N, C-alpha and C positions, 0 to 999 in steps of 0.2 A: 692793659689788659694789665688785667690784678694776679695771674696766676692761677689762680684757678679752677679757668677750662670754662666758665661758667660764667652766660649770660643768662638778665632778671631785664624783661621785657613787661614795662607798667602796660598797661592801656589796649591791647593786642588779642581784644575779643574788638577791637578799630577793623584788625586789617583783614587786607584782603589777597588771594595768596597763598595764602595756605594751605596746606595738607602733611600732615605733618604726624607721625604713629604713634602710641601712643604707649606711653612710660611704660605712664601707672597711672591705676583707676578705684576709686579710692568712695566711701558714701560716712559724711558725716554727722551724729546722733546728735543732735541735737542737747546743745549744755546751758537754755535755760534757765533764767529761775526762775520760783511762782512770780511774781510784780511782773519778769518777761511775758511772759506766759495768759495770764492774763491781761496782761494789753490787745497779746494779737488774738484773743478771744472773744473781746470784745466789736473789733478789726476785726472778726471773720474770719479774725488769720489760720491756718493751722499746721507749724512750720513744724518741720518733719528733720531736720537734719540741710547737711553739704552736701553737693559731689560732686569730687575735688577729682578732676580727669587735669594731669601732666603731660606730653607732649615734647618728645625729643627735637634736635633741628640733629638727622644724617650726619656722621662722621664725617668732614671733606664736604659740605659744603658750604657752599660761599653767602655767606648773608652780606643786605647791606643796611644800612643802618641809620636816617634820615629820624631827628633830634640830634637829644640834648642830651649828652652826655654825666653825669657825673659821682 
């Protein structure tokens, strides 16, 4: 417990059994450089941006963690 009341989870995409409510959702446009844009274009990619979704664990919910605490 670091006193912040926050838990940052790395690798949660591979987790199963989570049905968490969405706290925020945002689309961030790509801030790529001309060089990066050219390389993407040559590979047939068109990067528009990143969709970022933050989900929350409701207060009072138990959380079991298996892994390493850093």
